C-alpha positions as CSV (number, residue, x, y, z in Angstrom):
1,M,105.2,111.5,96.1
2,Q,108.0,112.0,98.6
3,F,110.7,109.5,99.6
4,L,112.6,109.0,102.8
5,R,115.9,108.4,101.0
6,K,119.0,110.6,101.0
7,C,120.0,112.8,98.1
8,P,123.2,111.3,96.5
9,A,124.6,114.8,96.0
10,C,124.0,116.7,99.2
11,G,122.9,113.9,101.6
12,R,119.8,115.6,102.9
13,R,116.7,113.7,103.7
14,F,113.0,114.5,103.6
15,R,113.3,116.8,100.7
16,L,113.0,114.4,97.8
17,K,110.2,114.5,95.3
18,A,109.3,112.0,92.6
19,T,108.8,113.9,89.4
20,S,107.8,111.0,87.2
21,R,107.1,107.3,87.4
22,R,107.3,105.0,84.3
23,L,106.3,101.3,84.2
24,V,109.3,99.3,82.7
25,D,108.4,95.6,83.2
26,T,105.6,93.4,84.5
27,Q,106.1,89.7,85.5
28,S,103.6,87.2,86.6
29,D,104.7,84.1,88.4
30,V,103.5,81.4,90.7
31,E,105.5,81.0,93.9
32,R,105.4,77.7,95.9
33,I,105.3,78.1,99.7
34,V,106.1,75.1,101.8
35,R,105.0,75.1,105.4
36,A,105.9,72.4,108.0
37,V,102.9,71.6,110.2
38,A,103.3,69.7,113.4
39,V,100.4,67.3,114.1
40,L,100.1,65.9,117.6
41,P,98.5,62.5,117.9
42,P,95.6,62.1,120.4
43,T,97.0,61.3,123.9
44,S,95.5,60.0,127.0
45,L,96.2,61.5,130.5
46,G,99.1,59.1,131.4
47,M,101.0,59.2,128.1
48,M,103.6,61.9,127.8
49,G,106.4,62.3,125.2
50,M,104.4,61.0,122.2
51,P,106.2,61.6,118.9
52,Q,105.0,64.4,116.8
53,I,104.0,63.8,113.2
54,Y,105.2,66.4,110.7
55,A,103.5,67.2,107.5
56,E,104.2,69.6,104.7
57,A,101.6,71.9,103.3
58,V,102.4,73.2,99.8
59,Q,100.6,76.2,98.6
60,E,100.9,78.0,95.2
61,V,100.5,81.8,95.4
62,P,100.3,84.0,92.3
63,V,103.0,86.8,92.4
64,E,103.1,89.9,90.3
65,R,106.3,92.0,90.0
66,E,106.2,95.5,88.6
67,T,109.4,97.4,87.8
68,F,109.3,101.2,87.7
69,D,111.8,103.9,86.7
70,V,111.2,106.8,89.1
71,A,112.8,110.2,88.4
72,C,113.6,112.0,91.7
73,E,114.6,115.6,92.5
74,C,116.1,117.0,95.7
75,G,114.2,120.0,97.0
76,H,117.3,121.3,98.7
77,C,120.0,121.3,96.0
78,G,118.0,120.5,92.9
79,N,119.9,117.4,92.0
80,R,118.0,115.0,89.6
81,W,118.5,111.2,89.3
82,T,116.6,108.0,88.4
83,E,115.9,105.0,90.6
84,T,114.5,101.6,89.7
85,L,111.9,100.3,92.1
86,T,110.3,96.8,92.1
87,E,106.9,96.3,93.7
88,V,105.8,92.7,94.6
89,G,102.2,91.9,95.0
90,K,101.1,88.5,96.2
91,G,97.6,87.3,95.5
C-alpha cells in the first residue's frame, strides 16, 4: 500500500510504503442525524407566500470506528515511522 503523504525526514512524496498495519481499537456507536425538512402546504393558483412548515427527521445510523497503527517507510531515504489512522464506516 502506498501513501500520498510526505516523508517527515526528506519531504519527498509518492515514495512511501506501508510495511505493516495493526488493528489497535474498534468502537461501535449509534450516531443521530437530524435533518430539517421543508414541507409546502397545498396552494391554489392565486395564493402566493404561504408559510412553509418545517419538520425534523431524526435517523439513527450505526457507526464503526477502527483505529490502526501503520508502519511506513520512505523509498527514497529509508526513514521509518508509525502513523495512527482511523477509518469510519457508516451503516
